[in-house]
PASEBA-1860 file (N, C-alpha, C; in nm, 3 decimals):
! residues 282
1> MRYFKCEN> 2.183/3.300/3.356/2.102/3.196/3.360/2.126/3.091/3.236 ~ 2.126/2.967/3.278/2.159/2.860/3.177/2.022/2.829/3.126 ~ 2.024/2.807/2.991/1.905/2.774/2.912/1.922/2.638/2.835 ~ 1.837/2.549/2.851/1.839/2.419/2.787/1.709/2.403/2.693 ~ 1.722/2.395/2.570/1.590/2.372/2.484/1.604/2.222/2.442 ~ 1.507/2.152/2.499/1.537/2.012/2.470/1.478/1.969/2.331 ~ 1.550/1.866/2.266/1.505/1.831/2.143/1.405/1.697/2.161 ~ 1.415/1.647/2.274/1.337/1.520/2.287/1.305/1.486/2.434
9> LIEALGLL> 1.207/1.404/2.480/1.175/1.377/2.614/1.298/1.318/2.698 ~ 1.383/1.226/2.623/1.481/1.158/2.703/1.582/1.267/2.744 ~ 1.608/1.370/2.650/1.693/1.465/2.686/1.663/1.541/2.819 ~ 1.532/1.583/2.809/1.471/1.653/2.943/1.476/1.562/3.059 ~ 1.445/1.444/3.054/1.455/1.350/3.179/1.595/1.341/3.221 ~ 1.696/1.342/3.131/1.838/1.330/3.168/1.874/1.452/3.243 ~ 1.837/1.567/3.193/1.865/1.693/3.265/1.811/1.687/3.412 ~ 1.678/1.640/3.426/1.619/1.630/3.555/1.686/1.529/3.656
17> ADPDTRFP> 1.744/1.428/3.575/1.816/1.322/3.670/1.940/1.368/3.731 ~ 2.004/1.472/3.664/2.128/1.529/3.726/2.091/1.656/3.814 ~ 2.130/1.627/3.954/2.100/1.750/4.036/2.176/1.881/3.985 ~ 2.276/1.872/3.908/2.348/2.008/3.868/2.270/2.067/3.750 ~ 2.172/1.996/3.686/2.094/2.055/3.587/1.947/2.045/3.610 ~ 1.902/2.017/3.739/1.769/2.011/3.768/1.700/2.139/3.788 ~ 1.666/2.217/3.674/1.614/2.335/3.675/1.471/2.338/3.650 ~ 1.405/2.446/3.688/1.259/2.449/3.658/1.228/2.430/3.505
25> LLAGGTDL> 1.115/2.360/3.491/1.067/2.340/3.349/0.984/2.458/3.301 ~ 1.010/2.491/3.165/0.943/2.599/3.103/0.867/2.545/2.979 ~ 0.740/2.555/2.981/0.676/2.523/2.872/0.604/2.641/2.809 ~ 0.476/2.684/2.866/0.412/2.813/2.822/0.481/2.940/2.886 ~ 0.516/2.919/3.018/0.578/3.031/3.083/0.482/3.123/3.154 ~ 0.348/3.092/3.128/0.250/3.198/3.169/0.242/3.209/3.327 ~ 0.279/3.111/3.392/0.277/3.118/3.543/0.416/3.145/3.590 ~ 0.507/3.065/3.541/0.651/3.086/3.582/0.711/3.214/3.572
33> IVQWRMGG> 0.694/3.288/3.470/0.747/3.418/3.440/0.680/3.521/3.532 ~ 0.546/3.504/3.548/0.470/3.602/3.642/0.535/3.590/3.775 ~ 0.549/3.469/3.829/0.608/3.443/3.957/0.734/3.509/3.965 ~ 0.835/3.496/3.872/0.961/3.570/3.884/0.947/3.717/3.889 ~ 0.848/3.774/3.808/0.847/3.920/3.795/0.777/3.965/3.929 ~ 0.715/3.879/4.005/0.651/3.924/4.135/0.745/3.913/4.252 ~ 0.874/3.882/4.221/0.972/3.874/4.328/1.020/3.743/4.370 ~ 0.971/3.640/4.281/1.014/3.497/4.312/1.148/3.489/4.269
41> RMPEGVID> 1.216/3.376/4.342/1.364/3.364/4.328/1.395/3.324/4.183 ~ 1.480/3.389/4.114/1.518/3.349/3.983/1.614/3.230/3.988 ~ 1.584/3.130/3.906/1.666/3.008/3.912/1.796/3.032/3.832 ~ 1.887/2.937/3.856/2.017/2.940/3.779/2.010/2.891/3.640 ~ 1.892/2.833/3.597/1.869/2.790/3.461/1.728/2.746/3.454 ~ 1.689/2.709/3.323/1.555/2.660/3.286/1.567/2.547/3.173 ~ 1.470/2.461/3.186/1.471/2.352/3.084/1.341/2.376/3.005 ~ 1.356/2.409/2.879/1.245/2.440/2.790/1.200/2.318/2.730
49> IGALEEIR> 1.073/2.275/2.761/1.009/2.161/2.700/0.889/2.189/2.615 ~ 0.870/2.320/2.582/0.752/2.353/2.527/0.735/2.306/2.378 ~ 0.837/2.261/2.320/0.826/2.221/2.174/0.840/2.076/2.155 ~ 0.840/2.004/2.269/0.855/1.855/2.263/0.716/1.789/2.199 ~ 0.738/1.733/2.079/0.610/1.681/1.997/0.557/1.555/2.083 ~ 0.644/1.498/2.160/0.593/1.383/2.234/0.496/1.416/2.322 ~ 0.488/1.537/2.384/0.384/1.575/2.480/0.304/1.674/2.432 ~ 0.292/1.698/2.302/0.200/1.799/2.249/0.085/1.726/2.171
57> LIIQRENV> 0.053/1.607/2.194/-0.033/1.522/2.125/-0.165/1.499/2.203 ~ -0.276/1.495/2.138/-0.403/1.452/2.190/-0.444/1.319/2.117 ~ -0.465/1.213/2.193/-0.488/1.079/2.129/-0.609/1.025/2.184 ~ -0.693/0.965/2.094/-0.815/0.884/2.140/-0.787/0.742/2.142 ~ -0.814/0.680/2.257/-0.812/0.535/2.261/-0.948/0.481/2.294 ~ -0.959/0.353/2.319/-1.086/0.293/2.334/-1.175/0.353/2.442 ~ -1.133/0.375/2.550/-1.202/0.414/2.662/-1.161/0.548/2.731 ~ -1.042/0.594/2.681/-0.988/0.716/2.733/-0.941/0.798/2.617
65> IEIGAAVT> -0.915/0.928/2.659/-0.836/1.015/2.572/-0.696/1.062/2.644 ~ -0.599/1.074/2.575/-0.466/1.100/2.639/-0.421/1.240/2.593 ~ -0.385/1.317/2.680/-0.350/1.461/2.656/-0.212/1.484/2.691 ~ -0.114/1.524/2.608/0.017/1.555/2.634/0.022/1.681/2.730 ~ 0.113/1.680/2.820/0.128/1.793/2.921/0.157/1.924/2.848 ~ 0.226/1.929/2.731/0.250/2.050/2.662/0.138/2.104/2.577 ~ 0.031/2.024/2.567/-0.075/2.083/2.492/-0.139/2.206/2.544 ~ -0.162/2.313/2.464/-0.207/2.444/2.513/-0.359/2.436/2.535
73> HSMLIESN> -0.413/2.540/2.604/-0.557/2.546/2.627/-0.622/2.574/2.482 ~ -0.569/2.637/2.402/-0.626/2.665/2.269/-0.629/2.542/2.186 ~ -0.524/2.446/2.202/-0.531/2.329/2.134/-0.644/2.239/2.183 ~ -0.658/2.252/2.300/-0.769/2.168/2.372/-0.909/2.229/2.320 ~ -0.925/2.348/2.317/-1.047/2.419/2.272/-1.082/2.384/2.136 ~ -0.979/2.365/2.054/-0.999/2.346/1.908/-0.999/2.190/1.873 ~ -0.972/2.104/1.969/-0.965/1.965/1.954/-1.098/1.899/1.933 ~ -1.127/1.836/1.813/-1.256/1.760/1.799/-1.270/1.648/1.897
81> IVRRYCPV> -1.156/1.585/1.929/-1.158/1.461/2.028/-1.204/1.523/2.171 ~ -1.137/1.624/2.215/-1.184/1.677/2.344/-1.324/1.732/2.354 ~ -1.354/1.799/2.243/-1.500/1.844/2.234/-1.601/1.737/2.243 ~ -1.571/1.626/2.187/-1.663/1.511/2.185/-1.667/1.422/2.314 ~ -1.545/1.397/2.365/-1.538/1.304/2.478/-1.513/1.382/2.610 ~ -1.480/1.497/2.618/-1.469/1.579/2.744/-1.501/1.718/2.718 ~ -1.632/1.764/2.678/-1.659/1.892/2.643/-1.651/1.997/2.754 ~ -1.661/1.949/2.881/-1.652/2.045/2.989/-1.507/2.085/3.020
89> LVDACRTV> -1.406/2.001/2.963/-1.263/2.049/2.966/-1.250/2.173/2.869 ~ -1.313/2.172/2.761/-1.308/2.284/2.669/-1.379/2.401/2.729 ~ -1.495/2.386/2.813/-1.547/2.498/2.877/-1.447/2.564/2.972 ~ -1.378/2.480/3.050/-1.285/2.519/3.150/-1.161/2.606/3.084 ~ -1.118/2.544/2.974/-1.015/2.611/2.914/-1.044/2.750/2.841 ~ -1.170/2.768/2.809/-1.215/2.886/2.765/-1.217/2.999/2.872 ~ -1.212/2.965/3.007/-1.217/3.067/3.104/-1.076/3.093/3.149 ~ -0.966/3.041/3.103/-0.831/3.050/3.133/-0.782/3.189/3.070
97> GAVQIQNR> -0.762/3.291/3.155/-0.702/3.410/3.103/-0.772/3.467/2.983 ~ -0.687/3.537/2.902/-0.732/3.578/2.765/-0.668/3.493/2.658 ~ -0.704/3.519/2.538/-0.666/3.427/2.419/-0.509/3.412/2.414 ~ -0.439/3.510/2.454/-0.301/3.511/2.447/-0.248/3.410/2.548 ~ -0.308/3.395/2.667/-0.266/3.309/2.763/-0.307/3.167/2.723 ~ -0.435/3.151/2.658/-0.485/3.028/2.612/-0.378/2.972/2.504 ~ -0.309/3.058/2.420/-0.236/3.011/2.322/-0.097/2.974/2.369 ~ -0.061/3.022/2.479/0.072/2.980/2.545/0.073/2.879/2.653
105> GTIGGNIV> -0.026/2.909/2.742/-0.037/2.819/2.872/-0.068/2.677/2.839 ~ -0.015/2.590/2.906/-0.043/2.436/2.889/-0.117/2.383/2.991 ~ -0.184/2.266/2.956/-0.259/2.193/3.064/-0.160/2.133/3.169 ~ -0.043/2.098/3.128/0.053/2.039/3.224/0.084/2.147/3.325 ~ 0.118/2.261/3.273/0.150/2.369/3.364/0.030/2.421/3.463 ~ -0.099/2.418/3.420/-0.200/2.441/3.493/-0.214/2.335/3.602 ~ -0.176/2.214/3.582/-0.183/2.112/3.693/-0.061/2.126/3.776 ~ 0.062/2.127/3.743/0.167/2.121/3.830/0.180/2.247/3.895
113> NASPAGDT> 0.125/2.359/3.856/0.144/2.488/3.930/0.070/2.462/4.064 ~ -0.021/2.374/4.078/-0.080/2.348/4.202/-0.155/2.448/4.259 ~ -0.208/2.551/4.186/-0.299/2.644/4.245/-0.438/2.595/4.282 ~ -0.493/2.619/4.399/-0.618/2.573/4.422/-0.724/2.648/4.341 ~ -0.691/2.743/4.266/-0.779/2.823/4.176/-0.763/2.788/4.027 ~ -0.679/2.679/3.994/-0.656/2.638/3.867/-0.794/2.603/3.799 ~ -0.799/2.626/3.685/-0.949/2.595/3.607/-0.951/2.460/3.566 ~ -0.854/2.390/3.520/-0.870/2.252/3.470/-0.874/2.146/3.567
121> PPVLMAFD> -0.804/2.159/3.684/-0.803/2.053/3.778/-0.945/1.989/3.820 ~ -1.046/2.091/3.845/-1.174/2.038/3.899/-1.242/1.948/3.798 ~ -1.219/1.981/3.665/-1.277/1.894/3.553/-1.207/1.766/3.552 ~ -1.073/1.759/3.564/-1.008/1.638/3.551/-1.021/1.547/3.671 ~ -1.047/1.616/3.787/-1.082/1.540/3.905/-1.215/1.469/3.906 ~ -1.319/1.549/3.858/-1.455/1.491/3.836/-1.458/1.379/3.738 ~ -1.363/1.379/3.645/-1.356/1.269/3.550/-1.269/1.156/3.586 ~ -1.205/1.151/3.701/-1.121/1.058/3.768/-0.983/1.048/3.675
129> AKVELANL> -0.941/1.153/3.631/-0.819/1.159/3.548/-0.697/1.113/3.618 ~ -0.608/1.053/3.545/-0.473/1.024/3.603/-0.366/1.101/3.533 ~ -0.255/1.121/3.593/-0.144/1.195/3.526/-0.037/1.083/3.525 ~ 0.035/1.086/3.417/0.157/1.012/3.388/0.287/1.080/3.426 ~ 0.354/1.042/3.517/0.482/1.084/3.560/0.597/1.010/3.517 ~ 0.691/1.072/3.462/0.803/0.982/3.398/0.946/1.045/3.455 ~ 1.037/0.949/3.464/1.180/0.981/3.486/1.259/0.878/3.407 ~ 1.383/0.874/3.408/1.466/0.774/3.342/1.446/0.637/3.375
137> SGRRHVPL> 1.385/0.609/3.500/1.370/0.474/3.533/1.233/0.415/3.494 ~ 1.155/0.509/3.447/1.022/0.460/3.392/0.907/0.551/3.407 ~ 0.782/0.498/3.411/0.659/0.593/3.427/0.575/0.538/3.526 ~ 0.496/0.624/3.599/0.387/0.578/3.678/0.263/0.668/3.671 ~ 0.156/0.608/3.698/0.029/0.664/3.670/-0.026/0.710/3.821 ~ -0.069/0.830/3.847/-0.124/0.867/3.976/-0.275/0.932/3.956 ~ -0.364/0.887/4.021/-0.482/0.960/3.998/-0.469/1.110/4.051 ~ -0.548/1.198/3.975/-0.515/1.348/3.995/-0.569/1.375/4.142
145> REFYLSYR> -0.660/1.311/4.211/-0.703/1.345/4.343/-0.606/1.307/4.448 ~ -0.499/1.213/4.403/-0.398/1.177/4.494/-0.264/1.257/4.472 ~ -0.265/1.339/4.354/-0.150/1.407/4.301/-0.118/1.530/4.400 ~ -0.238/1.590/4.439/-0.214/1.718/4.527/-0.204/1.677/4.677 ~ -0.094/1.710/4.731/-0.069/1.673/4.869/-0.113/1.779/4.974 ~ -0.085/1.906/4.930/-0.133/2.018/5.012/-0.104/2.139/4.926 ~ -0.123/2.266/4.981/-0.111/2.388/4.909/0.020/2.400/4.832 ~ 0.007/2.399/4.706/0.122/2.412/4.613/0.214/2.297/4.628
153> KTALKPDE> 0.174/2.184/4.690/0.268/2.070/4.685/0.196/1.946/4.614 ~ 0.289/1.882/4.538/0.236/1.765/4.457/0.323/1.644/4.477 ~ 0.270/1.523/4.431/0.355/1.398/4.443/0.463/1.379/4.333 ~ 0.483/1.494/4.262/0.601/1.496/4.155/0.729/1.485/4.223 ~ 0.809/1.384/4.204/0.942/1.380/4.250/1.042/1.482/4.168 ~ 1.142/1.505/4.238/1.239/1.608/4.172/1.291/1.574/4.031 ~ 1.304/1.444/4.009/1.351/1.392/3.879/1.248/1.355/3.772 ~ 1.112/1.397/3.817/1.003/1.350/3.734/0.940/1.462/3.651
161> LLTRIIIP> 0.888/1.421/3.531/0.816/1.518/3.446/0.684/1.461/3.422 ~ 0.574/1.554/3.435/0.442/1.523/3.387/0.438/1.508/3.234 ~ 0.399/1.387/3.190/0.395/1.367/3.038/0.265/1.370/2.978 ~ 0.174/1.301/3.052/0.036/1.286/2.993/-0.068/1.307/3.091 ~ -0.187/1.331/3.048/-0.307/1.334/3.138/-0.405/1.220/3.061 ~ -0.453/1.132/3.150/-0.536/1.021/3.078/-0.680/1.046/3.135 ~ -0.773/1.059/3.062/-0.905/1.105/3.100/-1.005/1.001/3.052 ~ -1.096/0.933/3.132/-1.192/0.847/3.079/-1.296/0.933/3.002
169> KHGPDEKA> -1.344/0.865/2.892/-1.426/0.928/2.800/-1.570/0.959/2.861 ~ -1.621/1.086/2.828/-1.754/1.119/2.870/-1.860/1.031/2.802 ~ -1.931/0.958/2.897/-2.018/0.859/2.850/-2.164/0.916/2.793 ~ -2.219/0.840/2.701/-2.348/0.898/2.644/-2.459/0.912/2.740 ~ -2.454/0.832/2.869/-2.548/0.844/2.965/-2.515/0.940/3.073 ~ -2.416/1.026/3.052/-2.366/1.111/3.161/-2.398/1.267/3.114 ~ -2.413/1.342/3.218/-2.431/1.479/3.196/-2.330/1.555/3.296 ~ -2.243/1.638/3.229/-2.138/1.710/3.294/-2.163/1.848/3.294
177> GFYKIGTR> -2.107/1.930/3.389/-2.123/2.074/3.382/-2.003/2.143/3.453 ~ -1.965/2.256/3.401/-1.845/2.332/3.460/-1.895/2.470/3.486 ~ -1.864/2.512/3.611/-1.906/2.665/3.640/-1.791/2.732/3.700 ~ -1.767/2.853/3.675/-1.657/2.930/3.735/-1.713/3.063/3.773 ~ -1.692/3.112/3.892/-1.732/3.240/3.931/-1.605/3.322/3.969 ~ -1.591/3.429/3.889/-1.477/3.524/3.919/-1.529/3.673/3.924 ~ -1.428/3.758/3.945/-1.471/3.904/3.955/-1.505/3.955/3.817 ~ -1.453/3.900/3.704/-1.500/3.935/3.567/-1.540/3.802/3.498
185> KAQAISKV> -1.588/3.804/3.364/-1.612/3.701/3.291/-1.482/3.653/3.220 ~ -1.378/3.733/3.214/-1.257/3.702/3.147/-1.140/3.746/3.234 ~ -1.032/3.677/3.211/-0.893/3.718/3.277/-0.925/3.737/3.429 ~ -0.996/3.636/3.486/-1.029/3.643/3.635/-0.982/3.516/3.700 ~ -0.910/3.529/3.816/-0.890/3.400/3.882/-1.027/3.371/3.959 ~ -1.053/3.239/3.968/-1.179/3.197/4.026/-1.195/3.215/4.165 ~ -1.316/3.265/4.204/-1.354/3.262/4.342/-1.396/3.123/4.384 ~ -1.472/3.071/4.291/-1.517/2.920/4.319/-1.528/2.863/4.162
193> ALCVRAKI> -1.477/2.744/4.152/-1.497/2.667/4.034/-1.555/2.532/4.065 ~ -1.654/2.481/3.992/-1.709/2.340/4.022/-1.739/2.278/3.891 ~ -1.706/2.144/3.894/-1.740/2.057/3.795/-1.808/1.927/3.852 ~ -1.925/1.900/3.768/-1.993/1.768/3.820/-2.029/1.686/3.705 ~ -2.002/1.561/3.720/-2.034/1.460/3.618/-2.124/1.357/3.682 ~ -2.242/1.323/3.616/-2.328/1.242/3.689/-2.421/1.155/3.583 ~ -2.455/1.046/3.634/-2.546/0.958/3.555/-2.677/0.963/3.625 ~ -2.787/1.006/3.568/-2.911/1.039/3.626/-3.025/0.955/3.527
201> AGGAVNDI> -3.103/0.882/3.598/-3.216/0.812/3.529/-3.339/0.810/3.600 ~ -3.447/0.845/3.538/-3.568/0.851/3.600/-3.580/0.957/3.714 ~ -3.500/1.050/3.711/-3.496/1.172/3.806/-3.419/1.132/3.916 ~ -3.343/1.013/3.930/-3.253/0.973/4.045/-3.120/0.969/4.005 ~ -3.024/0.982/4.099/-2.883/0.990/4.078/-2.830/0.851/4.091 ~ -2.770/0.791/3.976/-2.714/0.658/3.979/-2.562/0.682/4.021 ~ -2.500/0.781/3.970/-2.360/0.797/4.008/-2.324/0.950/3.987 ~ -2.231/1.002/4.078/-2.204/1.138/4.066/-2.068/1.157/4.120
209> AIALGSVA> -1.992/1.260/4.053/-1.869/1.306/4.097/-1.868/1.464/4.099 ~ -1.816/1.518/4.205/-1.828/1.661/4.233/-1.683/1.703/4.265 ~ -1.630/1.796/4.191/-1.495/1.855/4.229/-1.501/2.001/4.217 ~ -1.425/2.059/4.308/-1.419/2.216/4.326/-1.280/2.272/4.334 ~ -1.276/2.383/4.299/-1.153/2.468/4.315/-1.172/2.591/4.396 ~ -1.074/2.646/4.452/-1.075/2.764/4.532/-1.154/2.758/4.662 ~ -1.182/2.637/4.714/-1.266/2.618/4.836/-1.179/2.539/4.932 ~ -1.051/2.508/4.904/-0.970/2.439/4.995/-0.810/2.460/4.951
217> PTAVRAPK> -0.731/2.408/5.011/-0.575/2.429/4.978/-0.555/2.370/4.852 ~ -0.628/2.284/4.787/-0.611/2.220/4.673/-0.743/2.210/4.601 ~ -0.745/2.171/4.482/-0.872/2.126/4.413/-0.921/1.995/4.485 ~ -1.042/1.982/4.498/-1.080/1.867/4.588/-1.220/1.804/4.524 ~ -1.237/1.681/4.561/-1.373/1.614/4.546/-1.453/1.641/4.663 ~ -1.583/1.610/4.659/-1.666/1.621/4.762/-1.733/1.495/4.803 ~ -1.663/1.400/4.861/-1.723/1.265/4.866/-1.841/1.252/4.964 ~ -1.851/1.334/5.069/-1.979/1.327/5.141/-2.091/1.362/5.058
225> TEAFLKGK> -2.094/1.474/4.994/-2.201/1.527/4.911/-2.228/1.417/4.796 ~ -2.131/1.356/4.743/-2.151/1.262/4.636/-2.226/1.134/4.703 ~ -2.186/1.103/4.827/-2.245/0.976/4.881/-2.388/1.012/4.916 ~ -2.416/1.133/4.959/-2.556/1.170/4.997/-2.634/1.154/4.871 ~ -2.603/1.202/4.760/-2.691/1.211/4.634/-2.699/1.079/4.559 ~ -2.608/0.981/4.575/-2.634/0.867/4.510/-2.748/0.787/4.547 ~ -2.837/0.758/4.442/-2.973/0.683/4.480/-3.070/0.773/4.509 ~ -3.046/0.913/4.524/-3.152/1.000/4.559/-3.234/1.057/4.440
233> KLDSFAVD> -3.365/1.066/4.451/-3.441/1.137/4.357/-3.423/1.300/4.371 ~ -3.404/1.345/4.265/-3.369/1.506/4.273/-3.486/1.571/4.281 ~ -3.547/1.567/4.404/-3.660/1.665/4.431/-3.603/1.794/4.521 ~ -3.692/1.880/4.549/-3.639/2.000/4.616/-3.563/1.965/4.742 ~ -3.626/1.870/4.814/-3.557/1.832/4.946/-3.421/1.779/4.917 ~ -3.395/1.688/4.837/-3.262/1.622/4.805/-3.152/1.752/4.760 ~ -3.212/1.835/4.675/-3.118/1.950/4.630/-3.087/2.036/4.760 ~ -3.181/2.063/4.831/-3.148/2.157/4.952/-3.054/2.084/5.046
241> EAKRTLAA> -3.082/1.961/5.072/-2.991/1.890/5.165/-2.860/1.864/5.111 ~ -2.838/1.852/4.978/-2.708/1.847/4.912/-2.639/1.969/4.918 ~ -2.702/2.087/4.912/-2.633/2.217/4.936/-2.585/2.235/5.071 ~ -2.675/2.189/5.184/-2.611/2.197/5.312/-2.494/2.102/5.343 ~ -2.494/1.987/5.282/-2.393/1.889/5.292/-2.260/1.946/5.232 ~ -2.277/2.003/5.111/-2.149/2.059/5.046/-2.096/2.170/5.122 ~ -2.195/2.265/5.163/-2.132/2.378/5.241/-2.065/2.346/5.371 ~ -2.092/2.224/5.431/-2.041/2.174/5.558/-1.901/2.110/5.518
249> EIAPIDDI> -1.907/2.049/5.406/-1.782/1.965/5.360/-1.660/2.053/5.314 ~ -1.688/2.166/5.249/-1.568/2.234/5.198/-1.517/2.333/5.308 ~ -1.392/2.375/5.271/-1.321/2.442/5.373/-1.250/2.570/5.309 ~ -1.340/2.669/5.255/-1.282/2.788/5.204/-1.230/2.883/5.301 ~ -1.142/2.971/5.253/-1.080/3.071/5.338/-1.122/3.215/5.296 ~ -1.101/3.318/5.380/-1.116/3.456/5.344/-0.982/3.515/5.294 ~ -0.990/3.562/5.182/-0.865/3.628/5.121/-0.901/3.750/5.051 ~ -0.814/3.798/4.965/-0.840/3.931/4.896/-0.944/3.920/4.794
257> RSTADYRR> -0.973/3.804/4.747/-1.065/3.775/4.637/-1.208/3.769/4.689 ~ -1.221/3.700/4.793/-1.364/3.669/4.842/-1.356/3.626/4.992 ~ -1.468/3.599/5.049/-1.477/3.550/5.193/-1.523/3.402/5.186 ~ -1.498/3.339/5.297/-1.535/3.196/5.304/-1.676/3.183/5.308 ~ -1.758/3.268/5.371/-1.900/3.254/5.361/-1.961/3.259/5.219 ~ -1.895/3.368/5.138/-1.939/3.386/5.008/-1.907/3.255/4.919 ~ -1.793/3.205/4.942/-1.753/3.081/4.852/-1.848/2.949/4.893 ~ -1.878/2.946/5.001/-1.979/2.852/5.045/-2.108/2.870/4.983
265> FVAENLLA> -2.164/2.990/4.986/-2.294/3.023/4.922/-2.286/3.003/4.778 ~ -2.182/3.047/4.710/-2.171/3.022/4.566/-2.156/2.875/4.536 ~ -2.072/2.805/4.610/-2.057/2.656/4.573/-2.182/2.583/4.580 ~ -2.258/2.598/4.682/-2.384/2.520/4.715/-2.481/2.572/4.599 ~ -2.489/2.698/4.558/-2.592/2.728/4.465/-2.546/2.681/4.318 ~ -2.412/2.685/4.293/-2.369/2.622/4.164/-2.408/2.468/4.153 ~ -2.387/2.403/4.264/-2.434/2.261/4.273/-2.583/2.256/4.243 ~ -2.665/2.334/4.311/-2.812/2.325/4.280/-2.833/2.354/4.133
273> RYLEKASD> -2.767/2.456/4.067/-2.795/2.488/3.928/-2.778/2.365/3.850 ~ -2.668/2.296/3.875/-2.626/2.174/3.811/-2.745/2.067/3.810 ~ -2.775/2.035/3.948/-2.865/1.922/3.967/-3.002/1.960/3.903 ~ -3.057/2.079/3.914/-3.181/2.119/3.857/-3.177/2.115/3.706 ~ -3.057/2.158/3.639/-3.051/2.151/3.493/-3.032/2.003/3.452 ~ -2.963/1.934/3.525/-2.933/1.788/3.483/-3.059/1.714/3.490 ~ -3.132/1.731/3.584/-3.254/1.652/3.614/-3.352/1.678/3.491 ~ -3.363/1.804/3.448/-3.454/1.840/3.345/-3.402/1.768/3.201
281> AF> -3.268/1.755/3.191/-3.202/1.722/3.069/-3.219/1.558/3.068 ~ -3.229/1.497/3.166/-3.252/1.343/3.164/-3.411/1.321/3.168
END
């Protein structure tokens, strides 16, 4: 196996630009190495980008925070910027594997791995985050909800590298919540993950974003449920109808971790938990 340890981002992009050196990217390796050990095809080489300082930064700007793709889950948990402006991302990162995985695994890897059970994509989707994709020709920004094309498929081109995640700041008038249900409290792949971000005033929903994992081939938003809730007073009728709308909107599957019916039941009840708690908070 050929091994390239990149000194800077331009070097990494140059390797991806050449079909002869367009090998898988290695950052934390917590997904890639597991896939190889489970019988996945071993590549002829790897491009190690884990130490690139350009993509290991967390930056606060006026209305957004920017997170480098090689930032680890532990770095996110410890970041005062993330704790202040997107605290539910910290909540999600705390559910990723064990501490050893959090120390090695990166947010960029969690995104491009494109697992429907990924822990951070529902949060990023609920916050209307964008990903920055770069190649030698330039950079482009893609909303995360458009980045996932289908199961394990993304909009990332063969010569592109995910460099940054751009997240609008959590507003002072917003209430966000992240929930994950798995077999255990730690080191568990999610059966259902849900993130909701909303503006609620006078007991009514002014705006809301709902994103889920493990209920479709990719992480998804729930636009029909969002549309139903906007402008609604959060009484018992609205909450019950929102639950029914969400259960009809998602498309979970039966697999070794859970059944479709169970996932629907859990998703709708997690939404109800958020709505009831959020209405009390406001």
